[in-house]
N, C-alpha and C positions, 0 to 999 in steps of 0.2 A: 154367294154374291155373284151369281152368273148374270145378274142384271147390272150391266156396266153403267147404266144411267146414274147409279148411286155409288160408283167407285170413284173416290176422290184421288187416290194415288195407288199405283202398282209399282212394286219394288223389283228391279232386275237383280237376279242372283245367278252367278255362274253355275252352270249345271255340272261342272267338274269339281265343285266344292260342296259335296253333300253335307259336310259338317255345318254348313251355313244355313241349310234349309229351315231347320226348326227355329234358329235365331231370326231369320227373315220373317217367318210366320208370327213371331212374337214381337215384331217391330212396331206394330200399330198400324201398318199399312192395310188397305182393304184387300190386297191380294199380292201374290208373288208371281213373277214371271221367271220361270226356270229357263235360262238362256243357253241355247245350243249354238248360237251364231257368234256374234262379235266377241263375247266374253270368253270364248273357248278356242284355243289354238288347234290347228288341224291335227296334230298328233294325239290330242286328247278328246277328239270328237266321239270316238266309240265308247270310251269310259263314261263320258258325260251323258250319252244316250242311254246307257245302262242305268245310270243314276236316276234319270227321269222315269224310266220304266218302273224302277223300285218305288219312287215317290208316288207315282200314280196308283200303284197297287195298295199303298197304305198312306194316304195323304194326311197331313196335319190340318186340323180344322180350327180356325180361329173363332173368336167370340161373336163376330158379326157375319157368320156364314162365309168364311174365308174362301177366296178364289185362288186356285192354282191354275196358272196359264203356262204355256210352253212357247218360247220363240224358236221357230224352226230356222234352219238354214234355207236360203232361197230355193224354191222348188225346182229351179232349172240347174242346180249344181249337184254334183255327186253326193255331197254331204246332205243336201236337202232331200234327194231321192232316198237316201238311206234312212233319214228321219221318218219320211212318210211310210216306208215299208215296215220299219220296226214298230212305229206307233200304231199303224193300221192293223198289224197282226197281234198287238198286245191284248191281253184280257180286258184291260181298262184303257180306253182312249181318252185323250185330254178333252175336256168339255170346252176349253178356251184355248185357241192357238193364236199366236202373233205371227203375221206374215211380214217379213222384212222386205224393204225395197219393192213394195207392190206397185206394179205399173199397168196392170190390166186385170179384167175380170177372169181371164183365162187362168191366171195363177191361183185365184181363189177357187175356181172350179176344180183344178187339179188337187188342191189340198182337201177340198170337200169330198171329192171322189174317193180318196184314200182313207179319210178319217171318219166318214159317216158310219154310223152303227145302227142297224135296225131301222133304217130310213131317217134317222135323226142326224142332221149335220152338226158339226162343231160350231161353236160361236167363234167368229173371226174378228180379230183386231187387225186392221190393215194399216201398216206403217207406210206412210208416203214420204219418200226420201230422195226423190229425184224430180227433175223437170217433167219427165214423162209421167211420173206418178201424179203430179199436180194436174197435168192436163187431163188425166183420166179420173180425177177425183170424184166427180158426180156419178160416173158409171160404176166405179168401185163401191162407193157408198150405197148405191141402190141395190147391190147384190143381196139377195135374201139372207145369206149367211153372215154378212158383215154387220156387226153390232156396234162397232166404233171405229173411228179413224184416229190414228195417232201421228203426231208430227215428228218426223225424223230430221231435225234441224242440222245435225252435224254433217250427215252425208249429203243433205240437200245443199248446204253451203258450199261443200266441195264441188258438187255437180254444177252449181251455178257460178263457180269461181267468185263467190261472195264471202263476206265476213260473217262469222257466226255471232252477230250482235243484233240488238233490237231493231234498228231501222232497216237494215238489209233484209231481215226475215219477216218484217211486218206484213208485206203483201202475201207471202206464202202462208203465214198463219191465218190471215183473213180468208184466203182462198179455201183452206182446209175447213175452217169453221163454217163457211157458206155451204160447202158440199155436205158436211155433216148435218147441218140444219135442214137442207133440202130433203135429206133422207130420214130426218127425225131420229138421228142417232147421236151419241156423245162424241165430243172432240177432246182428245187427250194430248197434252203438250209434251214436248221433248224434255228429257231430264236436264236439269241444270248442271253445269260443270262446277258450280260453286258448292263444295261439300261442307266447308267449315264457316263460310260467310253467310250466316243466317239472315242478316239484313238484306243482302243482295238477293238471296233466294226468295225472301218474302216480297221484295219489290217486283221481281220477275213473275212470281205466282199471282200477285194481285193484278198485274198488268194483263196476263193472259186470261185471267178470270173475267176481266172487264171486256175482253174481246169476244167472249162467248165460250171459252174452253170450260169443260166441266170437271177436269181433273188434270193431273200432271204425273208423268213417270218419274221414278227416282232411281238413283244408282247407289245410294248409301242410306243406311237406317237413320243417320243423323238428320236427313232431309225430311223424314216423314212427319214429325210434329209440326214443322213450319207449314208444309203443304196442307196438312189436314186442318190446321187452324184457319187458314185462309178460306178453304172450301167448305168448312162447317158453318152453317148459319148461326148468326148471333141469336140471342133470345128474342130481341125485337123483330128480327127477320122471321123467326119461327112463329111468333105470335101473329104477325101480319099475314103470313101464309095461311095459318089456320083460319083467320077471319075470312080470307078470300075463299078458301075451300068451303067453309060453312055457308057463306053468302051464296055461292054458286049452287050448292046442294039445296038450299032453301028455295032457290028460284026454279028448281026443277028443269033446268036446261034453257030457261028463258033469259033474256037480257036483264042484267042487274047492275046497279050502281053501288059503289062502296066508297065512302069519303068523297063523294062528288065525282068519282071517276067510273067509267064503264069498265066492266070486267068481261073480257072476251076469252075464248078458248085457250089461246097461247098463254095468257096470264094465269089461268087456272092450272094449266099443265105445269107451268114453272112453280106455282105454289105447291102443287102436289109433290113435285120433286124435292122441294125444300123440306117438306114434312117427312118424306121418306129418307132423306139424308140423316135425319136425327133418329128415326126409328125404322130402318130399312127392313124389308121382308127377308127372312133368312131361310 
């Protein structure tokens, strides 16, 4: 599942808890992010890094082409530099990396320079978690290695001296979705702090989906079924998407109407994604 366009949810798992890796892979999420950053205290960074290297050497593969990603420490910190040096020298480099608190394309360039292998850059998920990050959202999204933007609402709220609630974060969410859409890449929402309130999680997930987010991060396996259910097309949505794709293919690239409405390229792309969500390429 290196194609993040069909990743509905990615589950954070502390990298210093290797006994949880297989459980996370079996959670039903589309991928796991082995977290070297916020989930790991400074005394445990070295051990967590070693666990990640072991996991990359023998990854668990899920039924849908499971994705292993690694959230690094910020590239300007000593821990982040240690991450880049260790992962860059490993026999197997991560195909997907999550860059926290991304504020410039320079940070992406640094990670790519260390983690590219045989001329192939890693796929980057850029977490935007500050006012500066939001200001640079379009430039970051346009970087060729960046395949998705993720919303870091907790840190952003602290940076803006705002509340971590729907209304104060609405502008920032819309800003991130706009930047992702401009670059034609997915936008992934922040994990919900609601672990056991499935109704609240469902409301939030439906709300971010309506804004244009294509997926949502998770911090607990209990959140996965709710998020996946919201982002998985219904049978009616799938049937309609298949009709749109069939009509577009029959038109051979020419303008076409379906049910009295014009079908243009963005509509077809959205329909193709809906079909792929149900039967993704593995």
